[in-house]
Every structure is written in structure tokens, then in C-alpha cells.
N, C-alpha and C positions, 0 to 999 in steps of 0.2 A: 318522629324525630330521628329515630335510629335509621330508618330507611333513607331519609334525606342525607344523613351523615355518611352512610355507606355509598350512596350515589355520588356525593362530592369526592369521597376518597377514590372511587373508581374512576371518576372523571380526571382527577389530578394525576393518577398513575397513567392513564391513557395519554394524557397530554405530555407527560415526561417521555413516555416511550415514543410517541410520534415525533417530538422534537429531537430526540436522540437519533431516530432513523433518518430524519432530514439532515441532521448534522453529519451523520456517517455518509450519506449520499453525497453531500458537498465535499467531504474529505476524499472519497473515492474519485470523484470527478477531478479534484485538484491533483490527486496522485496520477490519474490517467494522463492529464495534461503534462505533468512533469516527465512521465515515462516517455511520452511521444514528442516532446519539444527538444529540438537539437541543442539549444544553448542552456538547457536545464539538465535533465537526466540523460536524455538521448539513448535510453535503454533499447529502443527499437532498432538502433543501428546494429546491435549485436544479438538481440534475443527475439526469436519467434515466440508467440504466445498461444497456448492451447485455448481455442474457443474465442479468440479475439481477432478482429480485423486490424492488422498492423501494417502500416504503409512504410515499411523499411526493409532492409536486406535481411536482418535477423539471422545471419548465417555464421557469425563468428563465435558467439557464446552458445550455451545450451538452450534448447527450447524449454520455456518455462511451463511446467505442468504441475498440477497438484498442490499449488501453493496455498490454496484455501485450507489445507489441512496442517500447514506449518504453524507453529506458535509465533506470536507477534515479536517476541524478543529475538528469536533466531533470524527472522526476516530483517528486523531493524539492524541487528548486529552485522548481518551480511552486507547490507547496503552501506552502513556506516564505515566498516572496514573489513572487507572480505578476507584480507590476509590473516587478521587475528581471529575472526569469527570461524573461518573454515580451515585454518592451519595451512593456507596455501603460501607458496613462496614465488610462484610464477603464474600470473594471470594478467589479462589485459584489462580487467574490470578495475576501474579506479576505486579507491577508498573514499567514496563520495562525502561522507561526514568528516572523516579524519583530516582530509585536505581542505575542508571548508567549501567544497563545491555545492553541497546541499546543506541547508540548515536542519536543525532538529525537527521543526514542524514540517518541512518539505519531505524529510525521510519518513515521518509518520504518515503523511499523505500517500507516499509511494507504497508503504506497507499496506495501507487500507485498500489501495488498488490491487496490489499483488494478492491479497486475500480473496479477491473475486475470481482468481484463476483456478479452475478445476483441473 
């Protein structure tokens, strides 16, 4: 009986982890689409990305590297309102969330994608 219970618990945990990984993969894919779509994030217009094939100029903003090591809140805040998050007063990057260009869920998807950048 104990063996069966342990097996069921292990199966349940494995199922949760697998569905979480699939959900995260979907979120990353959605974020990548927003990053690369002109009428959404259009991030590729300004940013080159380390380790990613980006079909855009990517020459106006900094090259994105090492974002996998940033915490989610800093990335979210930067996309939401770079002026407040980074203390900038002059940048071409829009405050995507503050001006309503991207929704909360879209910014979270972009953050999931940005976390894949080494």
C-alpha cells in the first residue's frame, strides 16, 4: 500500500512539473512572438540578442546579453517603464506597460523570453 501511495505521489509531482514546463514553453514562445512582431513589442527593431537569430536591425539599443541571470521583477519593471525602473530620463525605449502598449500578461511573456537569453 505504501509503495502504491509513493508511486501515486511521484506521478502527481512529475505531472505538475511536466505541465509547468509546457506552460513555461508556451509563455516563452508567446514572448518571442511579441519581441519579434512589429505591431506588438517590436524589440528586434532596436535590440540585437545574444544567441538568437533576430531578423531586424537591432542597432539602436544595447545588445541583450545575460538576461537569464536577471531577476524577473527587474526585467518586468524595465519593460513596463524603463524610465522609473532604471532611473533614465532620455531613452528611445517606450514604457510599454505604463502607456498601455503591452498588457501585464504580454510583459510577463516577454520576460519569460528574455530569461532565455544568455
